C-alpha positions in Angstrom: -95.0 -55.8 22.3 -94.6 -57.5 19.1 -94.4 -56.6 15.3 -96.9 -55.2 13.3 -96.7 -55.7 9.2 -98.6 -53.4 7.3 -98.8 -54.9 3.9 -99.9 -52.8 0.7 -98.8 -53.8 -2.8 -100.1 -50.3 -3.9 -97.9 -48.3 -1.8 -95.4 -46.6 -3.7 -94.8 -42.9 -2.8 -96.1 -40.6 -0.1 -99.1 -39.4 -2.0 -102.7 -40.3 -1.9 -105.3 -42.6 -0.1 -102.7 -45.7 0.4 -100.2 -43.6 2.3 -102.4 -41.8 4.5 -104.3 -45.1 5.6 -101.0 -46.9 5.9 -99.8 -43.8 8.3 -103.2 -44.0 10.1 -102.8 -47.5 11.2 -98.9 -47.4 11.7 -99.5 -44.3 14.3 -101.7 -46.3 16.1 -99.9 -49.1 16.4 -96.7 -47.3 17.3 -98.4 -45.4 20.2 -99.0 -48.7 21.7 -95.6 -49.7 21.3 -95.6 -52.2 18.3 -92.6 -52.3 16.2 -94.3 -51.5 12.7 -93.1 -52.6 9.3 -94.3 -51.3 6.1 -94.4 -54.0 3.3 -94.6 -51.9 0.3 -94.3 -51.7 -3.4 -90.7 -52.2 -4.8 -91.0 -48.9 -6.6 -91.6 -47.4 -3.0 -89.7 -43.7 -3.2 -87.8 -43.5 0.3 -88.0 -39.7 2.0 -86.3 -38.6 4.8 -89.5 -39.1 7.2 -89.2 -42.7 6.5 -85.9 -43.1 8.3 -86.7 -40.7 11.4 -90.4 -42.1 12.2 -91.3 -45.1 14.1 -91.9 -47.4 11.5 -89.2 -49.5 9.2 -90.0 -49.8 5.3 -89.3 -53.0 3.4 -89.7 -52.8 -0.4 -91.6 -56.3 -0.8 -94.4 -56.6 -3.9 -93.6 -56.1 -7.7 -97.0 -55.8 -8.6 -99.3 -52.8 -7.4 -103.1 -53.0 -7.6 -103.3 -50.5 -10.0 -100.5 -51.6 -12.4 -102.8 -53.2 -15.0 -104.9 -49.8 -15.5 -101.7 -47.6 -15.9 -101.3 -49.6 -19.3 -104.9 -48.6 -20.1 -105.0 -44.8 -19.9 -107.4 -43.8 -22.3 -105.6 -41.7 -24.8 -106.9 -43.3 -28.0 -110.4 -42.2 -29.8 -111.4 -45.7 -29.6 -110.6 -46.4 -25.8 -112.2 -43.2 -25.1 -115.4 -44.3 -26.7 -115.3 -47.4 -25.0 -115.0 -45.7 -21.7 -118.1 -43.4 -22.4 -119.9 -46.4 -23.4 -119.0 -48.2 -20.0 -120.4 -45.1 -18.4 -123.8 -45.2 -20.2 -124.3 -49.0 -19.6 -123.7 -48.4 -15.8 -126.7 -46.5 -15.7 -129.0 -49.0 -17.3 -131.5 -51.3 -15.4 -129.4 -54.5 -14.6 -131.5 -56.9 -17.0 -130.4 -54.7 -20.0 -126.8 -54.8 -18.3 -126.9 -58.5 -18.5 -127.9 -58.7 -22.0 -125.0 -56.1 -23.0 -122.7 -58.3 -21.1 -123.5 -61.4 -22.9 -123.3 -59.8 -26.2 -119.7 -58.3 -25.5 -118.6 -61.6 -24.4 -119.8 -63.1 -27.5 -118.4 -60.6 -29.6 -114.7 -61.1 -27.6 -114.9 -64.6 -28.2 -115.8 -64.2 -31.8 -112.9 -61.6 -32.3 -110.5 -64.0 -30.6 -111.5 -66.8 -33.0 -110.8 -64.2 -36.1 -107.5 -63.0 -34.9 -106.2 -66.7 -34.3 -107.5 -68.0 -37.9 -105.9 -64.8 -39.7 -102.6 -64.8 -37.7 -99.5 -66.3 -39.6 -98.6 -69.7 -38.6 -94.9 -68.8 -38.6 -95.9 -65.8 -36.0 -97.5 -68.6 -33.7 -94.5 -70.9 -34.0 -92.3 -67.9 -33.0 -94.4 -66.7 -30.1 -94.1 -70.4 -28.8 -90.5 -70.9 -29.3 -89.9 -67.2 -27.4 -92.1 -68.6 -24.5 -90.1 -71.8 -24.2 -86.9 -70.0 -24.2 -88.1 -67.8 -21.3 -86.6 -69.3 -18.1 -86.6 -66.4 -16.1 -89.4 -67.4 -13.7 -91.2 -64.2 -11.7 -91.7 -64.3 -8.0 -95.2 -64.4 -6.8 -96.7 -62.1 -4.3 -96.7 -64.7 -1.8 -93.3 -65.8 -2.3 -92.3 -62.0 -2.0 -94.5 -61.9 1.2 -92.9 -64.8 3.0 -89.3 -63.7 1.4 -89.9 -60.3 3.3 -91.0 -61.3 6.7 -88.2 -64.0 6.9 -85.9 -61.2 7.0 -87.6 -60.4 10.7 -87.5 -62.6 13.6 -91.3 -63.3 13.3 -93.6 -65.1 16.2 -96.7 -66.9 15.5 -98.5 -63.8 17.3 -97.0 -61.3 15.4 -99.6 -59.7 12.9 -99.4 -58.9 8.9 -102.3 -56.3 8.3 -103.6 -56.0 4.7 -105.7 -53.0 4.8 -107.0 -52.8 1.4 -107.6 -56.1 0.1 -108.6 -56.7 -3.7 -109.2 -60.1 -5.1 -105.5 -60.4 -6.0 -104.8 -60.4 -2.4 -107.3 -63.0 -1.2 -105.9 -65.1 -4.0 -102.2 -64.5 -3.3 -103.2 -65.7 0.5 -104.6 -68.9 -0.9 -101.5 -69.6 -2.7 -99.4 -68.6 0.1 -100.8 -71.5 2.3 -101.2 -74.1 -1.0 -97.9 -73.5 -2.5 -95.5 -71.3 -1.1 -95.3 -72.7 2.6 -95.4 -76.2 3.8 -98.3 -77.1 5.9 -96.1 -77.9 8.9 -94.9 -74.3 8.7 -98.4 -72.9 8.9 -98.3 -72.4 12.7 -95.1 -70.3 12.7 -96.4 -67.8 10.7 -97.9 -64.3 11.8 -101.7 -63.9 12.2 -102.9 -62.5 9.3 -105.7 -60.0 9.1 -107.3 -59.3 6.2 -109.6 -55.9 5.6 -111.1 -54.5 2.5 -112.8 -51.3 1.5 -114.7 -52.9 -1.4 -117.7 -55.0 -1.8 -117.6 -57.9 -4.6 -119.1 -55.8 -7.2 -116.5 -53.1 -7.3 -113.5 -55.1 -6.1 -110.1 -54.7 -8.3 -109.7 -57.8 -10.5 -112.6 -59.7 -9.1 -113.8 -60.3 -12.2 -110.5 -61.1 -14.0 -108.6 -63.0 -11.5 -110.1 -65.6 -9.0 -113.1 -64.1 -7.0 -112.6 -63.1 -3.7 -115.5 -65.4 -2.5 -114.0 -68.4 -4.1 -110.9 -67.2 -2.3 -112.4 -66.9 1.1 -114.0 -70.2 0.9 -110.7 -72.2 0.2 -109.2 -70.5 3.3 -112.2 -71.6 5.3 -112.1 -75.0 4.0 -108.4 -75.2 5.0 -109.6 -74.1 8.6 -107.6 -71.0 8.5 -110.3 -68.6 9.0 -110.8 -67.4 12.7 -107.4 -69.2 13.5 -104.6 -68.0 11.5 -106.5 -65.6 9.4 -109.2 -62.8 10.4 -111.5 -61.3 8.1 -112.2 -57.4 8.2 -113.8 -54.7 6.2 -113.4 -50.9 6.5 -117.0 -50.3 7.7 -119.9 -51.8 9.7 -122.3 -51.6 6.6 -119.7 -53.5 4.5 -119.0 -55.8 7.2 -122.4 -57.1 7.3 -122.6 -57.2 3.3 -119.4 -59.4 3.2 -120.4 -61.5 6.2 -124.0 -62.4 4.4 -121.9 -63.2 1.3 -119.4 -65.3 2.7 -121.4 -66.9 5.7 -118.0 -66.2 7.8 -117.2 -63.5 10.7 -116.3 -60.5 9.5 -115.5 -57.6 11.8 -115.6 -53.9 11.1 -111.8 -52.1 10.9 -112.4 -48.3 10.7 -109.6 -46.4 9.8 -108.2 -44.8 13.4 -108.2 -41.3 12.0 -106.8 -38.5 14.2 -107.6 -35.1 13.5 -104.8 -33.3 11.5 -102.5 -30.7 13.2 -102.7 -28.3 10.9 -104.5 -25.2 12.1 -105.9 -22.5 9.6 -106.8 -19.1 10.0 -110.3 -18.0 10.8 -112.3 -17.7 7.1 -115.2 -15.3 7.1 -116.2 -17.5 3.9 -117.7 -20.9 3.6 -115.5 -23.0 1.7 -116.9 -26.4 0.3 -114.5 -28.7 -1.5 -114.4 -31.7 -3.5 -111.0 -33.5 -2.8 -109.0 -36.3 -4.6 -108.8 -37.4 -8.3 -112.0 -36.3 -10.3 -113.8 -39.7 -10.6 -117.5 -40.6 -12.1 -118.5 -42.9 -9.1 -117.3 -40.3 -6.9 -119.8 -37.8 -8.3 -117.5 -35.2 -9.8 -119.9 -34.8 -12.9 -122.7 -34.0 -10.6 -120.7 -31.9 -8.4 -119.5 -29.7 -11.4 -122.9 -29.1 -12.7 -124.3 -28.1 -9.4 -121.4 -25.7 -8.7 -121.5 -24.2 -12.0 -125.3 -23.7 -11.7 -124.5 -22.1 -8.1 -122.2 -19.7 -9.5 -124.2 -19.0 -12.7 -127.8 -18.1 -10.6 -126.3 -17.0 -7.1 -124.4 -14.0 -6.2 -123.6 -15.0 -2.4 -119.9 -13.8 -2.1 -119.4 -15.6 1.3 -119.2 -19.2 -0.1 -116.2 -20.4 -2.0 -115.4 -23.6 -4.0 -112.3 -25.8 -4.3 -112.6 -28.7 -6.7 -109.4 -31.2 -7.1 -109.6 -31.7 -11.0 -106.5 -34.3 -11.2 -107.1 -37.3 -12.8 -107.1 -40.9 -11.8 -104.6 -43.4 -12.6 -106.5 -44.4 -15.6 -106.9 -41.0 -16.6 -110.2 -39.0 -17.2 -113.5 -40.7 -18.1 -115.5 -38.7 -20.9 -117.8 -37.3 -18.7 -115.3 -36.0 -16.5 -113.1 -34.8 -19.0 -115.9 -32.8 -20.2 -116.5 -31.0 -16.9 -113.2 -30.4 -16.1 -113.0 -28.3 -19.6 -116.2 -26.6 -18.6 -114.8 -25.7 -15.3 -111.9 -24.1 -16.5 -113.8 -22.0 -18.8 -115.5 -20.5 -15.5 -114.5 -17.0 -14.9 -115.7 -16.9 -11.3 -113.4 -15.7 -8.4 -115.4 -17.7 -6.0 -113.9 -21.1 -8.0 -110.6 -22.3 -7.2 -109.3 -25.4 -9.1 -106.4 -27.9 -8.0 -105.0 -29.5 -10.9 -102.0 -31.1 -9.6 -101.9 -34.4 -7.6 -101.6 -33.0 -3.9 -98.7 -34.1 -1.5 -100.0 -34.9 2.1 -98.8 -31.5 3.6 -101.0 -29.9 0.5 -103.9 -32.1 1.5 -103.9 -31.1 5.1 -103.6 -27.5 4.5 -106.7 -27.5 2.1 -108.7 -29.7 4.5 -107.9 -27.7 7.4 -109.5 -24.6 5.5 -112.5 -26.6 4.3 -115.4 -26.5 6.3 -117.6 -29.0 4.1 -116.9 -31.4 1.3 -118.5 -32.9 -1.5 -118.9 -36.6 -1.2 -121.8 -37.2 -3.7 -120.8 -40.9 -4.5 -122.9 -42.9 -6.7 -125.3 -44.9 -4.7 -124.8 -48.2 -6.4 -121.0 -48.2 -6.1 -121.2 -46.7 -2.5 -124.1 -48.4 -0.7 -121.8 -50.3 1.3 -118.4 -49.5 0.1 -116.0 -47.7 2.3 -114.8 -44.0 1.8 -111.5 -42.5 3.5 -112.3 -39.0 2.9 -115.6 -39.2 4.6 -113.9 -40.6 7.7 -111.1 -37.6 7.5 -114.2 -35.4 7.6 -115.7 -36.8 10.5 -112.3 -36.8 12.3 -111.6 -33.2 11.5 -115.3 -32.2 12.1 -116.2 -31.2 8.7 -119.8 -31.1 7.2 -120.7 -33.1 4.3 -122.9 -33.1 1.4 -123.6 -37.1 0.4 -125.8 -39.1 -1.4 -128.8 -40.6 -0.1 -128.4 -44.6 0.6 -124.8 -44.5 0.5 -122.3 -45.0 3.2 -120.9 -41.7 3.6 -124.6 -40.9 4.5 -124.8 -43.6 7.3 -121.5 -42.4 9.1 -121.9 -38.6 8.8 -125.1 -39.2 10.4 -126.6 -35.6 11.1 -123.6 -33.9 10.1 -124.3 -34.5 6.8 -126.9 -33.1 4.4 -128.4 -35.9 1.9 -128.8 -35.2 -1.9 -130.0 -37.2 -4.9 -129.7 -34.6 -7.9 -128.1 -31.2 -8.9 -130.8 -29.3 -7.5 -130.3 -30.7 -4.3 -126.9 -29.9 -4.1 -127.4 -26.4 -5.0 -129.7 -26.4 -2.0 -127.5 -28.0 0.4 -125.0 -25.2 -0.4 -127.5 -22.7 0.5 -128.5 -24.7 3.8 -125.0 -24.9 4.9 -124.4 -21.1 4.6 -127.7 -20.2 6.0 -127.1 -22.5 9.2 -123.6 -22.3 9.3 -123.1 -22.5 13.1 -125.7 -25.0 13.4 -124.2 -27.4 11.0 -120.6 -26.7 12.5 -121.7 -27.6 15.7 -123.2 -30.8 14.4 -119.7 -31.7 13.0 -118.3 -31.4 16.0 -120.5 -33.4 18.1 -120.2 -36.2 15.3 -116.4 -35.9 15.3 -116.3 -36.6 19.0 -118.7 -39.5 18.9 -116.5 -41.1 15.9 -112.9 -40.8 17.5 -114.3 -42.0 21.0 -116.8 -44.8 20.0 -115.9 -45.7 16.3 -112.6 -45.1 15.1 -110.5 -47.0 17.2 -112.5 -50.0 18.2 -111.8 -52.3 15.3 -108.0 -51.8 15.3 -108.0 -52.2 19.2 -109.8 -55.8 18.8 -107.3 -56.5 16.2 -104.5 -56.3 18.2 -105.6 -58.0 20.8 -106.4 -61.1 18.8 -103.5 -63.5 20.2 -102.6 -67.1 19.9 -104.9 -69.5 17.6 -106.3 -73.2 17.8 -103.4 -75.5 17.2 -105.6 -78.6 16.5 -107.7 -77.0 13.9 -106.2 -79.4 11.1 -108.1 -82.1 9.7 -105.9 -85.2 9.2 -107.3 -86.0 5.7 -106.9 -82.5 4.5 -103.0 -82.3 5.8 -102.4 -85.6 4.3 -103.5 -84.3 0.9 -101.6 -81.2 0.9 -98.5 -82.6 1.8 -98.8 -85.4 -0.6 -100.4 -83.8 -3.6 -97.8 -81.8 -6.0 -100.3 -80.3 -8.5 -101.9 -77.0 -6.9 -104.9 -77.6 -9.2 -105.4 -81.0 -7.4 -105.0 -79.1 -4.3 -107.8 -76.6 -5.2 -110.0 -78.9 -6.6 -109.8 -81.2 -3.4 -110.6 -78.4 -1.0 -113.5 -77.3 -3.5 -115.0 -80.8 -2.6 -114.9 -80.7 1.2 
């Protein structure tokens, strides 16, 4: 049938969203007869199932999506203050945020100048000497990708899928075609499919790296889009958003999610959960306030809550940490807290016992941005409590209850309990629609894209790229055409 390489530099273990998403795409392709190879982080920890399943695993990428954030876990007092200020600034109107950004940029430049002026000349010379003596050249992500696929007998009709692209991914692909591989060999590469769950406002590294918009423009200028490279987004709202941003075709590539096989015993209680790391943008502070208010003012014993309070990679933000402390102080048997990061098996056990999920995501960050958990909720016929105006509200449709504040969340809990059978039936109906009409459509279209237009290259562009040795000059040329 052919090879499908699923590439994810952030995939380093069997926990979390990246593993589950890769597994979902892999299972779909394996069932169709594809030879699936995972291209993962070099720190990936093998387990027995990796050798007994249909896929193969190749440790490929040195740098992960979140490596830079791991170095910035908010432990010091000043870092925690900075985190708190960032959260407060996000709540301000856009004109005010723009002025504050300008102020911070001015202060950053000023502090840098002061640092350079006050540094010892001997220290500067020492640093320069150390840099000159450092002859070890690190491989780029594009070189690592090319090296990895060269270990397998690939054809131009094989496929490489990046399912969670950030700004680094798009710029790495630009580098692949501009620096890493000769233009005469472009046609011999597998077809690349680049999909993202992010809009350009929240995409990791989009402000510290070459912006994704620029990278996509370069790839289009080289004639690669819709020939050797196809663009996708993890849902149809995001696809339309990016299509308008880029003025290019962007397809919707939903995660081909299947219902979990874990079955749980019937429970008389209505179990409502918050799953995944405790994060501000995913509405954890709002959920925590609502749950504590409900427990303090309502004596209904047929409702229970399970809240996962494990921190994200960057650690707790100030507001989340404050809520975690308050939750731990609650003495109520209706509340269960999950403190550790869950294994896939533990996660599935909790999800199987769940009737509804809190997905009270911030509207300004999830208006079009995708969510893996809402997809899992739909596939498993779970109701959801969602924020108005977000993608989770859009995709959940009638199986969700929309909210805006703490009082709305409290009322939604009561509504689910009062009309439990009614909402459960709506969730079952929505699950059938999602799995039969939405979930697998994008992946089926992706796997069916065969061949390419071998004559898409512009002769003048071809000459310049071959003859010009400086990557900067290449980029400048492409920027002009």
